[in-house]
C-alpha positions as CSV (number, residue, x, y, z in Angstrom):
1,M,-9.4,13.8,-4.3
2,R,-6.0,13.4,-2.7
3,L,-7.1,10.0,-1.3
4,L,-7.9,8.7,-4.8
5,I,-4.6,10.0,-6.2
6,M,-2.7,8.3,-3.3
7,I,-4.5,5.0,-3.8
8,I,-3.8,5.1,-7.6
9,I,-0.1,5.8,-6.9
10,G,0.0,2.9,-4.4
11,V,-1.7,0.5,-6.8
12,A,0.6,1.6,-9.7
13,L,3.7,1.1,-7.5
14,V,2.7,-2.3,-6.3
15,L,1.8,-3.5,-9.8
16,L,5.1,-2.1,-11.2
17,L,6.9,-3.9,-8.4
18,L,5.3,-7.2,-9.0
19,L,5.7,-7.0,-12.8
20,T,9.5,-6.2,-12.5
21,C,10.3,-8.6,-9.6
22,P,11.0,-12.3,-10.3
23,K,8.4,-14.7,-9.1
24,P,10.5,-16.3,-6.3
25,R,11.2,-12.9,-4.8
26,Q,7.7,-11.4,-5.0
27,H,6.8,-12.5,-1.4
28,T,9.8,-10.7,0.0
29,A,9.1,-7.7,-2.3
30,M,5.6,-7.4,-1.0
31,W,6.8,-7.4,2.6
32,V,9.2,-4.5,1.8
33,F,6.4,-2.7,-0.1
34,S,4.0,-3.2,2.7
35,L,6.4,-1.7,5.3
36,A,7.3,1.2,3.1
37,W,3.7,2.0,2.2
38,L,2.8,1.8,5.9
39,G,5.5,4.4,6.5
40,V,4.1,6.6,3.7
41,C,0.6,6.2,5.2
42,A,1.9,7.1,8.7
43,W,3.5,10.2,7.4
44,N,0.3,11.2,5.6
45,L,-1.7,10.5,8.8
46,S,0.6,12.9,10.7
47,V,0.1,15.6,8.1
48,G,-3.6,15.2,8.3
49,L,-3.6,15.4,12.1
50,S,-1.4,18.5,12.0
51,H,-3.9,20.2,9.8
52,G,-6.7,19.7,12.3
53,Y,-8.4,16.6,11.3
54,A,-9.6,14.2,14.0
55,L,-7.9,10.8,14.4
56,G,-11.3,9.1,14.0
57,E,-11.8,10.7,10.6
58,E,-8.3,10.0,9.5
59,L,-8.2,6.3,10.5
60,L,-10.9,5.2,8.1
61,V,-9.2,7.2,5.3
62,H,-5.9,5.6,6.0
63,A,-7.3,2.1,6.3
64,L,-8.4,2.5,2.7
65,L,-5.2,4.2,1.7
66,F,-3.0,1.4,3.1
67,G,-5.4,-1.5,2.5
68,V,-6.3,-1.2,-1.1
69,P,-2.7,-1.2,-2.6
70,A,-1.3,-3.7,0.0
71,G,-4.4,-5.9,-0.2
72,L,-4.2,-6.0,-4.0
73,G,-0.5,-6.8,-4.0
74,W,-0.9,-9.6,-1.4
75,W,-3.9,-11.0,-3.2
76,R,-1.9,-11.1,-6.4
77,V,1.1,-12.8,-4.8
78,C,-0.8,-15.3,-2.8
79,R,-3.2,-16.4,-5.6
80,E,-0.4,-17.6,-7.9
81,P,1.4,-20.8,-7.1
82,S,5.0,-20.2,-6.5
83,S,7.4,-21.7,-9.0
84,A,10.6,-21.8,-7.0
């Protein structure tokens, strides 16, 4: 359940970022979001490992946790032609 909540939060954040950011700066904003979200995922991974979960279990979960919001954001940025 926590995985689903975290993915929804990530998707909401990336969509909010892209809706409020001007088009010419969305590429840079996605880089910043991706690095920040990677930091959040790394922190969440360390919490999971400290609670006794194995790294193999956590890596698949965190691939989804990072990949869904970041992939959605990059897809949205890269599919639109830049109007600079």
